[in-house]
Phi, psi and omega in degrees: 000139181262140180192185184274139173286114189293340176274346179293135175284133179266151183284138178265112182289147179293144183276137175258127181305137177292326178295333177290329180284329177291314178297320176295321182286327173294320175298317179295318178292320185268348186057033182198137177286324176294314174301315182302317184301321184290310182303320183278348184057049176222171176288155182292328181293321181298313179297319178302311181300315182292320179292320178294320178300318175300313176301323179286326174291327177274343182075028184222149173271128178261336183231149166260126181249119184230095180065232179268357183275125176235128177234149179286142165280179175303310181297326174298322178293318178300308183297323177301307181306334180267327193277325183298321174289323180295313179292321176299320179292317176300314175302313179299326178290314177305309175305310180298319177297319182299319183290326187275340188278128180296147186291342184256022180290143177297145177269000000 
């Protein structure tokens, strides 16, 4: 029978900060770092830094930057297609938990 060797070490992927994915998605949706920063209520430099760190950790350029114009690269398009449903699911989960949690629950 073929299966996983339980003693074999699985590679540990480097973790990508969740907020970097939120920032990436906002820039992709807004097609602008400045507009994304307004939506996220953070500075434009904070958005730029998080997206640059995400690109560095993945080893990929996610956006083509030409002046103020921002377009997704092929890698960015692939990531966006994966990230959007994940972020939507996370939002829905948090909302469901908020509805299910009694108002007098300990904080």
